[in-house]
C-alpha positions as CSV (number, residue, x, y, z in Angstrom):
1,M,-6.1,4.4,-10.6
2,I,-7.2,2.9,-7.4
3,L,-10.0,5.0,-7.3
4,S,-11.9,3.8,-10.8
5,S,-10.6,0.1,-9.8
6,I,-13.1,0.9,-6.5
7,Y,-16.3,1.6,-8.1
8,A,-15.7,-1.4,-10.8
9,I,-15.3,-3.0,-8.1
10,M,-18.1,-2.3,-6.7
11,G,-20.2,-1.5,-10.0
12,L,-21.5,1.7,-9.6
13,G,-21.5,4.6,-12.5
14,G,-21.8,8.1,-13.1
15,Q,-25.7,7.7,-11.9
16,E,-25.1,6.0,-9.0
17,M,-22.0,8.7,-7.8
18,I,-23.9,11.5,-8.1
19,F,-27.2,9.7,-6.5
20,I,-24.0,9.0,-3.2
21,F,-23.3,12.9,-3.3
22,L,-27.3,14.1,-3.8
23,A,-28.5,12.2,-0.5
24,L,-24.5,12.6,1.3
25,L,-25.6,16.6,1.5
26,L,-29.3,16.3,1.6
27,L,-28.8,14.4,5.3
28,F,-25.6,16.1,6.4
29,G,-25.7,19.6,4.7
30,A,-23.1,21.6,3.4
31,K,-21.4,22.7,6.6
32,K,-21.2,19.1,8.3
33,I,-19.6,17.1,5.1
34,P,-15.9,19.0,5.7
35,E,-16.2,17.7,8.7
36,L,-16.8,14.6,7.5
37,A,-14.5,14.3,5.6
38,R,-12.0,15.3,7.6
39,G,-12.4,13.2,9.7
40,L,-12.5,10.2,7.2
41,G,-8.9,11.4,6.5
42,K,-7.4,11.6,9.7
43,G,-8.7,7.8,9.8
44,I,-7.3,6.7,7.3
45,R,-4.2,8.3,7.8
46,E,-4.4,6.6,11.3
47,F,-5.1,3.5,10.1
48,K,-1.9,3.7,7.5
49,D,0.3,4.8,9.7
50,A,-0.7,1.7,12.6
51,T,-0.6,-1.2,9.7
52,K,3.2,0.7,9.3
53,D,4.4,0.4,12.5
54,V,3.4,-3.2,12.6
55,R,5.5,-3.9,9.3
56,E,8.8,-2.5,10.5
57,N,7.7,-4.5,13.4
58,I,7.7,-7.8,11.5
59,E,10.3,-6.6,9.4
60,D,12.4,-6.2,12.2
61,G,11.9,-8.9,13.6
62,L,13.3,-11.3,10.8
63,K,15.6,-9.6,10.5
64,E,17.0,-10.5,14.2
65,A,16.1,-13.8,13.2
66,E,18.4,-13.9,10.3
67,K,20.8,-12.7,12.4
68,S,20.3,-15.4,15.4
69,E,20.0,-18.0,12.2
70,K,24.1,-17.3,11.4
């Protein structure tokens, strides 16, 4: 669902996605694409972990501020 909304925002259809995939295949080759995807996945995971940590720190700070006000 999220992926389809991203495609709609970017205006990408089926033909454009196929063209992008073929261009990537020609540029990087079949052996390099899984390595690129793996690296991208690790980067996204690290970003999500960092945002989760920041969110938890903010929530903890708000809870401590509420306790100190009481």
